[in-house]
mmJSON file of the N, C-alpha and C atoms, coordinates in Angstrom:
{"data_MODEL":{"atom_site":{
"group_PDB":["ATOM","ATOM","ATOM","ATOM","ATOM","ATOM","ATOM","ATOM","ATOM","ATOM","ATOM","ATOM","ATOM","ATOM","ATOM","ATOM","ATOM","ATOM","ATOM","ATOM","ATOM","ATOM","ATOM","ATOM","ATOM","ATOM","ATOM","ATOM","ATOM","ATOM","ATOM","ATOM","ATOM","ATOM","ATOM","ATOM","ATOM","ATOM","ATOM","ATOM","ATOM","ATOM","ATOM","ATOM","ATOM","ATOM","ATOM","ATOM","ATOM","ATOM","ATOM","ATOM","ATOM","ATOM","ATOM","ATOM","ATOM","ATOM","ATOM","ATOM","ATOM","ATOM","ATOM","ATOM","ATOM","ATOM","ATOM","ATOM","ATOM","ATOM","ATOM","ATOM","ATOM","ATOM","ATOM","ATOM","ATOM","ATOM","ATOM","ATOM","ATOM","ATOM","ATOM","ATOM","ATOM","ATOM","ATOM","ATOM","ATOM","ATOM","ATOM","ATOM","ATOM","ATOM","ATOM","ATOM","ATOM","ATOM","ATOM","ATOM","ATOM","ATOM","ATOM","ATOM","ATOM","ATOM","ATOM","ATOM","ATOM","ATOM","ATOM","ATOM","ATOM","ATOM","ATOM","ATOM","ATOM","ATOM","ATOM","ATOM","ATOM","ATOM","ATOM","ATOM","ATOM","ATOM","ATOM","ATOM","ATOM","ATOM","ATOM","ATOM","ATOM","ATOM","ATOM","ATOM","ATOM","ATOM","ATOM","ATOM","ATOM","ATOM","ATOM","ATOM","ATOM","ATOM","ATOM","ATOM","ATOM","ATOM","ATOM","ATOM","ATOM","ATOM","ATOM","ATOM","ATOM","ATOM","ATOM","ATOM","ATOM","ATOM","ATOM","ATOM","ATOM","ATOM","ATOM","ATOM","ATOM","ATOM","ATOM","ATOM","ATOM","ATOM","ATOM","ATOM","ATOM","ATOM","ATOM","ATOM","ATOM","ATOM","ATOM","ATOM","ATOM","ATOM","ATOM","ATOM","ATOM","ATOM","ATOM","ATOM","ATOM","ATOM","ATOM","ATOM","ATOM","ATOM","ATOM","ATOM","ATOM","ATOM","ATOM","ATOM","ATOM","ATOM","ATOM","ATOM","ATOM","ATOM"],
"id":[1,2,3,4,5,6,7,8,9,10,11,12,13,14,15,16,17,18,19,20,21,22,23,24,25,26,27,28,29,30,31,32,33,34,35,36,37,38,39,40,41,42,43,44,45,46,47,48,49,50,51,52,53,54,55,56,57,58,59,60,61,62,63,64,65,66,67,68,69,70,71,72,73,74,75,76,77,78,79,80,81,82,83,84,85,86,87,88,89,90,91,92,93,94,95,96,97,98,99,100,101,102,103,104,105,106,107,108,109,110,111,112,113,114,115,116,117,118,119,120,121,122,123,124,125,126,127,128,129,130,131,132,133,134,135,136,137,138,139,140,141,142,143,144,145,146,147,148,149,150,151,152,153,154,155,156,157,158,159,160,161,162,163,164,165,166,167,168,169,170,171,172,173,174,175,176,177,178,179,180,181,182,183,184,185,186,187,188,189,190,191,192,193,194,195,196,197,198,199,200,201,202,203,204,205,206,207,208,209,210],
"type_symbol":["N","C","C","N","C","C","N","C","C","N","C","C","N","C","C","N","C","C","N","C","C","N","C","C","N","C","C","N","C","C","N","C","C","N","C","C","N","C","C","N","C","C","N","C","C","N","C","C","N","C","C","N","C","C","N","C","C","N","C","C","N","C","C","N","C","C","N","C","C","N","C","C","N","C","C","N","C","C","N","C","C","N","C","C","N","C","C","N","C","C","N","C","C","N","C","C","N","C","C","N","C","C","N","C","C","N","C","C","N","C","C","N","C","C","N","C","C","N","C","C","N","C","C","N","C","C","N","C","C","N","C","C","N","C","C","N","C","C","N","C","C","N","C","C","N","C","C","N","C","C","N","C","C","N","C","C","N","C","C","N","C","C","N","C","C","N","C","C","N","C","C","N","C","C","N","C","C","N","C","C","N","C","C","N","C","C","N","C","C","N","C","C","N","C","C","N","C","C","N","C","C","N","C","C","N","C","C","N","C","C"],
"label_atom_id":["N","CA","C","N","CA","C","N","CA","C","N","CA","C","N","CA","C","N","CA","C","N","CA","C","N","CA","C","N","CA","C","N","CA","C","N","CA","C","N","CA","C","N","CA","C","N","CA","C","N","CA","C","N","CA","C","N","CA","C","N","CA","C","N","CA","C","N","CA","C","N","CA","C","N","CA","C","N","CA","C","N","CA","C","N","CA","C","N","CA","C","N","CA","C","N","CA","C","N","CA","C","N","CA","C","N","CA","C","N","CA","C","N","CA","C","N","CA","C","N","CA","C","N","CA","C","N","CA","C","N","CA","C","N","CA","C","N","CA","C","N","CA","C","N","CA","C","N","CA","C","N","CA","C","N","CA","C","N","CA","C","N","CA","C","N","CA","C","N","CA","C","N","CA","C","N","CA","C","N","CA","C","N","CA","C","N","CA","C","N","CA","C","N","CA","C","N","CA","C","N","CA","C","N","CA","C","N","CA","C","N","CA","C","N","CA","C","N","CA","C","N","CA","C","N","CA","C","N","CA","C","N","CA","C","N","CA","C","N","CA","C","N","CA","C"],
"label_alt_id":[null,null,null,null,null,null,null,null,null,null,null,null,null,null,null,null,null,null,null,null,null,null,null,null,null,null,null,null,null,null,null,null,null,null,null,null,null,null,null,null,null,null,null,null,null,null,null,null,null,null,null,null,null,null,null,null,null,null,null,null,null,null,null,null,null,null,null,null,null,null,null,null,null,null,null,null,null,null,null,null,null,null,null,null,null,null,null,null,null,null,null,null,null,null,null,null,null,null,null,null,null,null,null,null,null,null,null,null,null,null,null,null,null,null,null,null,null,null,null,null,null,null,null,null,null,null,null,null,null,null,null,null,null,null,null,null,null,null,null,null,null,null,null,null,null,null,null,null,null,null,null,null,null,null,null,null,null,null,null,null,null,null,null,null,null,null,null,null,null,null,null,null,null,null,null,null,null,null,null,null,null,null,null,null,null,null,null,null,null,null,null,null,null,null,null,null,null,null,null,null,null,null,null,null,null,null,null,null,null,null],
"label_comp_id":["MET","MET","MET","LYS","LYS","LYS","ASP","ASP","ASP","VAL","VAL","VAL","PRO","PRO","PRO","ILE","ILE","ILE","ILE","ILE","ILE","ALA","ALA","ALA","SER","SER","SER","GLY","GLY","GLY","GLY","GLY","GLY","ILE","ILE","ILE","MET","MET","MET","ASP","ASP","ASP","ALA","ALA","ALA","CYS","CYS","CYS","HIS","HIS","HIS","ALA","ALA","ALA","VAL","VAL","VAL","GLU","GLU","GLU","TYR","TYR","TYR","ILE","ILE","ILE","ILE","ILE","ILE","ALA","ALA","ALA","GLY","GLY","GLY","ALA","ALA","ALA","THR","THR","THR","PHE","PHE","PHE","VAL","VAL","VAL","SER","SER","SER","LEU","LEU","LEU","GLY","GLY","GLY","THR","THR","THR","VAL","VAL","VAL","ASN","ASN","ASN","PHE","PHE","PHE","ILE","ILE","ILE","ASN","ASN","ASN","PRO","PRO","PRO","GLY","GLY","GLY","ALA","ALA","ALA","VAL","VAL","VAL","LEU","LEU","LEU","GLU","GLU","GLU","VAL","VAL","VAL","ILE","ILE","ILE","SER","SER","SER","GLY","GLY","GLY","ILE","ILE","ILE","LYS","LYS","LYS","ASN","ASN","ASN","TYR","TYR","TYR","LEU","LEU","LEU","TRP","TRP","TRP","ARG","ARG","ARG","HIS","HIS","HIS","LYS","LYS","LYS","LEU","LEU","LEU","SER","SER","SER","TYR","TYR","TYR","GLU","GLU","GLU","GLU","GLU","GLU","LEU","LEU","LEU","ILE","ILE","ILE","GLY","GLY","GLY","SER","SER","SER","LEU","LEU","LEU","LYS","LYS","LYS","ILE","ILE","ILE","ASP","ASP","ASP"],
"label_asym_id":["A","A","A","A","A","A","A","A","A","A","A","A","A","A","A","A","A","A","A","A","A","A","A","A","A","A","A","A","A","A","A","A","A","A","A","A","A","A","A","A","A","A","A","A","A","A","A","A","A","A","A","A","A","A","A","A","A","A","A","A","A","A","A","A","A","A","A","A","A","A","A","A","A","A","A","A","A","A","A","A","A","A","A","A","A","A","A","A","A","A","A","A","A","A","A","A","A","A","A","A","A","A","A","A","A","A","A","A","A","A","A","A","A","A","A","A","A","A","A","A","A","A","A","A","A","A","A","A","A","A","A","A","A","A","A","A","A","A","A","A","A","A","A","A","A","A","A","A","A","A","A","A","A","A","A","A","A","A","A","A","A","A","A","A","A","A","A","A","A","A","A","A","A","A","A","A","A","A","A","A","A","A","A","A","A","A","A","A","A","A","A","A","A","A","A","A","A","A","A","A","A","A","A","A","A","A","A","A","A","A"],
"label_entity_id":["1","1","1","1","1","1","1","1","1","1","1","1","1","1","1","1","1","1","1","1","1","1","1","1","1","1","1","1","1","1","1","1","1","1","1","1","1","1","1","1","1","1","1","1","1","1","1","1","1","1","1","1","1","1","1","1","1","1","1","1","1","1","1","1","1","1","1","1","1","1","1","1","1","1","1","1","1","1","1","1","1","1","1","1","1","1","1","1","1","1","1","1","1","1","1","1","1","1","1","1","1","1","1","1","1","1","1","1","1","1","1","1","1","1","1","1","1","1","1","1","1","1","1","1","1","1","1","1","1","1","1","1","1","1","1","1","1","1","1","1","1","1","1","1","1","1","1","1","1","1","1","1","1","1","1","1","1","1","1","1","1","1","1","1","1","1","1","1","1","1","1","1","1","1","1","1","1","1","1","1","1","1","1","1","1","1","1","1","1","1","1","1","1","1","1","1","1","1","1","1","1","1","1","1","1","1","1","1","1","1"],
"label_seq_id":[1,1,1,2,2,2,3,3,3,4,4,4,5,5,5,6,6,6,7,7,7,8,8,8,9,9,9,10,10,10,11,11,11,12,12,12,13,13,13,14,14,14,15,15,15,16,16,16,17,17,17,18,18,18,19,19,19,20,20,20,21,21,21,22,22,22,23,23,23,24,24,24,25,25,25,26,26,26,27,27,27,28,28,28,29,29,29,30,30,30,31,31,31,32,32,32,33,33,33,34,34,34,35,35,35,36,36,36,37,37,37,38,38,38,39,39,39,40,40,40,41,41,41,42,42,42,43,43,43,44,44,44,45,45,45,46,46,46,47,47,47,48,48,48,49,49,49,50,50,50,51,51,51,52,52,52,53,53,53,54,54,54,55,55,55,56,56,56,57,57,57,58,58,58,59,59,59,60,60,60,61,61,61,62,62,62,63,63,63,64,64,64,65,65,65,66,66,66,67,67,67,68,68,68,69,69,69,70,70,70],
"pdbx_PDB_ins_code":[null,null,null,null,null,null,null,null,null,null,null,null,null,null,null,null,null,null,null,null,null,null,null,null,null,null,null,null,null,null,null,null,null,null,null,null,null,null,null,null,null,null,null,null,null,null,null,null,null,null,null,null,null,null,null,null,null,null,null,null,null,null,null,null,null,null,null,null,null,null,null,null,null,null,null,null,null,null,null,null,null,null,null,null,null,null,null,null,null,null,null,null,null,null,null,null,null,null,null,null,null,null,null,null,null,null,null,null,null,null,null,null,null,null,null,null,null,null,null,null,null,null,null,null,null,null,null,null,null,null,null,null,null,null,null,null,null,null,null,null,null,null,null,null,null,null,null,null,null,null,null,null,null,null,null,null,null,null,null,null,null,null,null,null,null,null,null,null,null,null,null,null,null,null,null,null,null,null,null,null,null,null,null,null,null,null,null,null,null,null,null,null,null,null,null,null,null,null,null,null,null,null,null,null,null,null,null,null,null,null],
"Cartn_x":[24.718,24.604,23.532,23.678,22.668,22.707,23.656,23.704,22.776,22.169,21.203,19.818,18.935,17.602,16.78,16.052,15.146,13.743,12.845,11.466,10.592,9.976,9.122,7.676,6.998,5.578,4.901,3.62,2.852,2.455,1.177,0.669,0.793,1.229,1.367,-0.003,-0.574,-1.911,-1.909,-0.802,-0.74,0.712,0.906,2.256,3.073,2.438,3.154,3.813,3.08,3.646,4.805,4.633,5.684,6.945,6.782,7.933,8.642,7.894,8.513,9.395,8.896,9.684,10.947,10.812,11.951,12.999,12.562,13.494,14.218,13.519,14.123,15.076,15.082,16.055,15.511,14.19,13.629,13.962,14.363,14.633,13.324,12.427,11.125,10.064,8.81,7.69,6.685,5.974,4.985,3.631,2.635,1.289,0.456,-0.247,-1.045,-2.519,-2.961,-4.376,-5.027,-4.284,-4.854,-5.442,-4.935,-5.459,-6.9,-7.291,-8.679,-9.592,-9.052,-9.811,-9.891,-8.77,-8.678,-7.876,-8.553,-7.848,-6.893,-7.053,-6.173,-5.001,-4.821,-3.803,-2.392,-2.044,-0.677,-0.367,-1.273,-1.043,-1.002,-1.843,-1.841,-0.529,-0.007,1.255,2.407,2.448,3.499,3.447,2.255,2.089,2.52,2.156,2.519,4.016,4.685,6.144,6.794,6.334,6.883,6.685,5.509,5.215,6.159,6.383,7.294,8.699,9.162,10.502,10.611,9.594,9.601,9.624,8.757,8.682,9.988,10.673,11.907,13.171,12.974,14.092,15.095,14.564,15.375,15.183,16.168,15.99,15.538,15.027,14.604,15.791,16.927,18.139,18.572,18.408,18.768,17.829,16.582,15.59,15.84,16.305,16.508,17.516,17.058,17.944,18.41,17.645,18.068,17.764,17.179,16.878,18.16,18.166,19.311,18.838,19.49,19.165,20.369,20.157,21.255,21.295],
"Cartn_y":[-7.253,-8.571,-9.373,-9.524,-10.201,-11.714,-12.262,-13.706,-14.172,-13.246,-13.573,-13.196,-14.184,-13.853,-13.08,-12.098,-11.311,-11.536,-11.995,-12.243,-11.177,-10.352,-9.27,-9.747,-9.383,-9.704,-8.625,-8.533,-7.55,-6.371,-6.27,-5.114,-5.18,-6.291,-6.398,-6.747,-5.781,-5.957,-6.03,-5.598,-5.599,-5.6,-5.617,-5.671,-4.441,-3.294,-2.064,-2.201,-2.718,-2.933,-3.919,-4.997,-6.012,-5.422,-4.652,-4.03,-3.077,-2.331,-1.418,-2.179,-3.299,-4.116,-4.657,-5.109,-5.673,-4.598,-3.423,-2.312,-1.96,-2.076,-1.773,-2.868,-4.02,-5.055,-6.442,-6.614,-7.945,-8.866,-10.077,-11.086,-11.724,-11.917,-12.522,-11.723,-11.869,-11.272,-12.374,-12.19,-13.163,-12.47,-13.051,-12.486,-13.286,-12.589,-13.257,-12.939,-11.959,-11.616,-11.32,-10.727,-10.382,-11.61,-12.8,-14.019,-14.306,-13.837,-14.01,-13.008,-11.845,-10.792,-11.067,-11.508,-11.75,-13.029,-14.159,-15.424,-15.435,-14.51,-14.431,-13.484,-12.993,-11.969,-12.417,-13.652,-14.122,-14.039,-14.538,-14.498,-13.062,-12.194,-10.787,-10.102,-10.406,-9.806,-10.301,-11.585,-12.123,-11.446,-11.339,-10.685,-9.223,-8.539,-7.133,-6.926,-7.816,-7.722,-7.958,-8.975,-9.253,-8.059,-7.442,-6.271,-5.126,-4.884,-3.822,-4.073,-5.299,-5.643,-5.423,-5.829,-5.666,-4.185,-3.379,-1.947,-1.223,-1.644,-0.967,-1.672,-2.725,-3.486,-3.922,-4.539,-5.009,-6.502,-7.138,-8.51,-8.436,-9.54,-9.576,-9.298,-9.874,-9.688,-8.222,-7.517,-6.09,-5.245,-5.675,-4.921,-5.008,-6.159,-6.374,-5.365,-4.576,-3.623,-2.47,-2.15,-1.094,0.321,0.451,1.772,2.563,3.779,4.681,5.913,6.21,7.392,8.314,9.524,10.499,11.355],
"Cartn_z":[7.335,7.921,7.197,5.907,5.108,5.254,6.015,6.207,7.328,8.051,9.098,8.587,8.382,7.875,8.899,8.402,9.235,8.702,9.559,9.158,9.802,8.964,9.449,9.516,10.585,10.695,11.528,11.352,12.107,11.255,10.973,10.246,8.74,8.213,6.756,6.181,5.468,4.91,3.391,2.766,1.307,0.846,-0.461,-1.032,-0.677,-0.582,-0.233,1.135,2.103,3.439,3.375,2.626,2.512,1.891,0.818,0.154,1.109,1.901,2.872,3.862,4.374,5.301,4.623,3.378,2.648,2.394,1.972,1.746,3.05,4.171,5.473,5.95,5.263,5.604,5.858,5.816,6.04,4.87,5.199,4.183,3.731,4.68,4.432,5.175,4.748,5.474,5.789,6.873,7.311,7.425,6.79,6.848,7.839,8.703,9.726,9.613,10.378,10.49,9.151,8.238,6.937,6.236,6.537,5.917,6.329,7.517,7.95,7.251,6.951,6.279,4.784,4.218,2.782,2.551,2.339,2.149,0.946,0.03,-1.131,-0.94,0.272,0.537,0.182,0.501,0.235,-1.257,-2.08,-3.529,-4.045,-3.487,-3.892,-3.511,-2.334,-1.889,-2.758,-3.043,-3.917,-5.276,-5.842,-7.141,-7.082,-6.008,-5.855,-5.727,-5.003,-4.876,-6.235,-6.951,-8.291,-9.213,-9.151,-9.975,-9.631,-8.345,-7.901,-8.443,-8.319,-8.806,-10.31,-11.038,-12.497,-12.874,-12.23,-12.542,-12.245,-11.197,-10.782,-11.273,-12.072,-12.652,-11.578,-10.53,-9.41,-9.214,-8.617,-8.151,-6.695,-6.2,-4.8,-3.887,-4.225,-3.422,-3.384,-4.498,-4.548,-3.692,-3.579,-2.817,-1.308,-0.849,0.589,1.141,2.101,2.77,1.907,0.871,-0.062,0.428,1.601,2.157,2.358,1.86,2.028,2.787,3.883,4.675,4.647,4.175,4.11,5.349],
"occupancy":[1.0,1.0,1.0,1.0,1.0,1.0,1.0,1.0,1.0,1.0,1.0,1.0,1.0,1.0,1.0,1.0,1.0,1.0,1.0,1.0,1.0,1.0,1.0,1.0,1.0,1.0,1.0,1.0,1.0,1.0,1.0,1.0,1.0,1.0,1.0,1.0,1.0,1.0,1.0,1.0,1.0,1.0,1.0,1.0,1.0,1.0,1.0,1.0,1.0,1.0,1.0,1.0,1.0,1.0,1.0,1.0,1.0,1.0,1.0,1.0,1.0,1.0,1.0,1.0,1.0,1.0,1.0,1.0,1.0,1.0,1.0,1.0,1.0,1.0,1.0,1.0,1.0,1.0,1.0,1.0,1.0,1.0,1.0,1.0,1.0,1.0,1.0,1.0,1.0,1.0,1.0,1.0,1.0,1.0,1.0,1.0,1.0,1.0,1.0,1.0,1.0,1.0,1.0,1.0,1.0,1.0,1.0,1.0,1.0,1.0,1.0,1.0,1.0,1.0,1.0,1.0,1.0,1.0,1.0,1.0,1.0,1.0,1.0,1.0,1.0,1.0,1.0,1.0,1.0,1.0,1.0,1.0,1.0,1.0,1.0,1.0,1.0,1.0,1.0,1.0,1.0,1.0,1.0,1.0,1.0,1.0,1.0,1.0,1.0,1.0,1.0,1.0,1.0,1.0,1.0,1.0,1.0,1.0,1.0,1.0,1.0,1.0,1.0,1.0,1.0,1.0,1.0,1.0,1.0,1.0,1.0,1.0,1.0,1.0,1.0,1.0,1.0,1.0,1.0,1.0,1.0,1.0,1.0,1.0,1.0,1.0,1.0,1.0,1.0,1.0,1.0,1.0,1.0,1.0,1.0,1.0,1.0,1.0,1.0,1.0,1.0,1.0,1.0,1.0,1.0,1.0,1.0,1.0,1.0,1.0],
"B_iso_or_equiv":[0.0,0.0,0.0,0.0,0.0,0.0,0.0,0.0,0.0,0.0,0.0,0.0,0.0,0.0,0.0,0.0,0.0,0.0,0.0,0.0,0.0,0.0,0.0,0.0,0.0,0.0,0.0,0.0,0.0,0.0,0.0,0.0,0.0,0.0,0.0,0.0,0.0,0.0,0.0,0.0,0.0,0.0,0.0,0.0,0.0,0.0,0.0,0.0,0.0,0.0,0.0,0.0,0.0,0.0,0.0,0.0,0.0,0.0,0.0,0.0,0.0,0.0,0.0,0.0,0.0,0.0,0.0,0.0,0.0,0.0,0.0,0.0,0.0,0.0,0.0,0.0,0.0,0.0,0.0,0.0,0.0,0.0,0.0,0.0,0.0,0.0,0.0,0.0,0.0,0.0,0.0,0.0,0.0,0.0,0.0,0.0,0.0,0.0,0.0,0.0,0.0,0.0,0.0,0.0,0.0,0.0,0.0,0.0,0.0,0.0,0.0,0.0,0.0,0.0,0.0,0.0,0.0,0.0,0.0,0.0,0.0,0.0,0.0,0.0,0.0,0.0,0.0,0.0,0.0,0.0,0.0,0.0,0.0,0.0,0.0,0.0,0.0,0.0,0.0,0.0,0.0,0.0,0.0,0.0,0.0,0.0,0.0,0.0,0.0,0.0,0.0,0.0,0.0,0.0,0.0,0.0,0.0,0.0,0.0,0.0,0.0,0.0,0.0,0.0,0.0,0.0,0.0,0.0,0.0,0.0,0.0,0.0,0.0,0.0,0.0,0.0,0.0,0.0,0.0,0.0,0.0,0.0,0.0,0.0,0.0,0.0,0.0,0.0,0.0,0.0,0.0,0.0,0.0,0.0,0.0,0.0,0.0,0.0,0.0,0.0,0.0,0.0,0.0,0.0,0.0,0.0,0.0,0.0,0.0,0.0],
"pdbx_formal_charge":[null,null,null,null,null,null,null,null,null,null,null,null,null,null,null,null,null,null,null,null,null,null,null,null,null,null,null,null,null,null,null,null,null,null,null,null,null,null,null,null,null,null,null,null,null,null,null,null,null,null,null,null,null,null,null,null,null,null,null,null,null,null,null,null,null,null,null,null,null,null,null,null,null,null,null,null,null,null,null,null,null,null,null,null,null,null,null,null,null,null,null,null,null,null,null,null,null,null,null,null,null,null,null,null,null,null,null,null,null,null,null,null,null,null,null,null,null,null,null,null,null,null,null,null,null,null,null,null,null,null,null,null,null,null,null,null,null,null,null,null,null,null,null,null,null,null,null,null,null,null,null,null,null,null,null,null,null,null,null,null,null,null,null,null,null,null,null,null,null,null,null,null,null,null,null,null,null,null,null,null,null,null,null,null,null,null,null,null,null,null,null,null,null,null,null,null,null,null,null,null,null,null,null,null,null,null,null,null,null,null],
"auth_seq_id":[1,1,1,2,2,2,3,3,3,4,4,4,5,5,5,6,6,6,7,7,7,8,8,8,9,9,9,10,10,10,11,11,11,12,12,12,13,13,13,14,14,14,15,15,15,16,16,16,17,17,17,18,18,18,19,19,19,20,20,20,21,21,21,22,22,22,23,23,23,24,24,24,25,25,25,26,26,26,27,27,27,28,28,28,29,29,29,30,30,30,31,31,31,32,32,32,33,33,33,34,34,34,35,35,35,36,36,36,37,37,37,38,38,38,39,39,39,40,40,40,41,41,41,42,42,42,43,43,43,44,44,44,45,45,45,46,46,46,47,47,47,48,48,48,49,49,49,50,50,50,51,51,51,52,52,52,53,53,53,54,54,54,55,55,55,56,56,56,57,57,57,58,58,58,59,59,59,60,60,60,61,61,61,62,62,62,63,63,63,64,64,64,65,65,65,66,66,66,67,67,67,68,68,68,69,69,69,70,70,70],
"auth_comp_id":["MET","MET","MET","LYS","LYS","LYS","ASP","ASP","ASP","VAL","VAL","VAL","PRO","PRO","PRO","ILE","ILE","ILE","ILE","ILE","ILE","ALA","ALA","ALA","SER","SER","SER","GLY","GLY","GLY","GLY","GLY","GLY","ILE","ILE","ILE","MET","MET","MET","ASP","ASP","ASP","ALA","ALA","ALA","CYS","CYS","CYS","HIS","HIS","HIS","ALA","ALA","ALA","VAL","VAL","VAL","GLU","GLU","GLU","TYR","TYR","TYR","ILE","ILE","ILE","ILE","ILE","ILE","ALA","ALA","ALA","GLY","GLY","GLY","ALA","ALA","ALA","THR","THR","THR","PHE","PHE","PHE","VAL","VAL","VAL","SER","SER","SER","LEU","LEU","LEU","GLY","GLY","GLY","THR","THR","THR","VAL","VAL","VAL","ASN","ASN","ASN","PHE","PHE","PHE","ILE","ILE","ILE","ASN","ASN","ASN","PRO","PRO","PRO","GLY","GLY","GLY","ALA","ALA","ALA","VAL","VAL","VAL","LEU","LEU","LEU","GLU","GLU","GLU","VAL","VAL","VAL","ILE","ILE","ILE","SER","SER","SER","GLY","GLY","GLY","ILE","ILE","ILE","LYS","LYS","LYS","ASN","ASN","ASN","TYR","TYR","TYR","LEU","LEU","LEU","TRP","TRP","TRP","ARG","ARG","ARG","HIS","HIS","HIS","LYS","LYS","LYS","LEU","LEU","LEU","SER","SER","SER","TYR","TYR","TYR","GLU","GLU","GLU","GLU","GLU","GLU","LEU","LEU","LEU","ILE","ILE","ILE","GLY","GLY","GLY","SER","SER","SER","LEU","LEU","LEU","LYS","LYS","LYS","ILE","ILE","ILE","ASP","ASP","ASP"],
"auth_asym_id":["A","A","A","A","A","A","A","A","A","A","A","A","A","A","A","A","A","A","A","A","A","A","A","A","A","A","A","A","A","A","A","A","A","A","A","A","A","A","A","A","A","A","A","A","A","A","A","A","A","A","A","A","A","A","A","A","A","A","A","A","A","A","A","A","A","A","A","A","A","A","A","A","A","A","A","A","A","A","A","A","A","A","A","A","A","A","A","A","A","A","A","A","A","A","A","A","A","A","A","A","A","A","A","A","A","A","A","A","A","A","A","A","A","A","A","A","A","A","A","A","A","A","A","A","A","A","A","A","A","A","A","A","A","A","A","A","A","A","A","A","A","A","A","A","A","A","A","A","A","A","A","A","A","A","A","A","A","A","A","A","A","A","A","A","A","A","A","A","A","A","A","A","A","A","A","A","A","A","A","A","A","A","A","A","A","A","A","A","A","A","A","A","A","A","A","A","A","A","A","A","A","A","A","A","A","A","A","A","A","A"],
"auth_atom_id":["N","CA","C","N","CA","C","N","CA","C","N","CA","C","N","CA","C","N","CA","C","N","CA","C","N","CA","C","N","CA","C","N","CA","C","N","CA","C","N","CA","C","N","CA","C","N","CA","C","N","CA","C","N","CA","C","N","CA","C","N","CA","C","N","CA","C","N","CA","C","N","CA","C","N","CA","C","N","CA","C","N","CA","C","N","CA","C","N","CA","C","N","CA","C","N","CA","C","N","CA","C","N","CA","C","N","CA","C","N","CA","C","N","CA","C","N","CA","C","N","CA","C","N","CA","C","N","CA","C","N","CA","C","N","CA","C","N","CA","C","N","CA","C","N","CA","C","N","CA","C","N","CA","C","N","CA","C","N","CA","C","N","CA","C","N","CA","C","N","CA","C","N","CA","C","N","CA","C","N","CA","C","N","CA","C","N","CA","C","N","CA","C","N","CA","C","N","CA","C","N","CA","C","N","CA","C","N","CA","C","N","CA","C","N","CA","C","N","CA","C","N","CA","C","N","CA","C","N","CA","C","N","CA","C","N","CA","C","N","CA","C","N","CA","C"],
"pdbx_PDB_model_num":[1,1,1,1,1,1,1,1,1,1,1,1,1,1,1,1,1,1,1,1,1,1,1,1,1,1,1,1,1,1,1,1,1,1,1,1,1,1,1,1,1,1,1,1,1,1,1,1,1,1,1,1,1,1,1,1,1,1,1,1,1,1,1,1,1,1,1,1,1,1,1,1,1,1,1,1,1,1,1,1,1,1,1,1,1,1,1,1,1,1,1,1,1,1,1,1,1,1,1,1,1,1,1,1,1,1,1,1,1,1,1,1,1,1,1,1,1,1,1,1,1,1,1,1,1,1,1,1,1,1,1,1,1,1,1,1,1,1,1,1,1,1,1,1,1,1,1,1,1,1,1,1,1,1,1,1,1,1,1,1,1,1,1,1,1,1,1,1,1,1,1,1,1,1,1,1,1,1,1,1,1,1,1,1,1,1,1,1,1,1,1,1,1,1,1,1,1,1,1,1,1,1,1,1,1,1,1,1,1,1]
}}}
């Protein structure tokens, strides 16, 4: 059901958390409290997601919902 956007929020402190939510099916992620702790968090998360995509040779669209459970 990729035509319905899913926005994940809560507990996202870094790019690793954001990537986990995206792999689980989130279309977008929302950063909240971390912005008070680290005002540069949004830019760091964006950079981290881009780095992950580059390392794994994936597009953002390919990453969304890519979790496979056997």
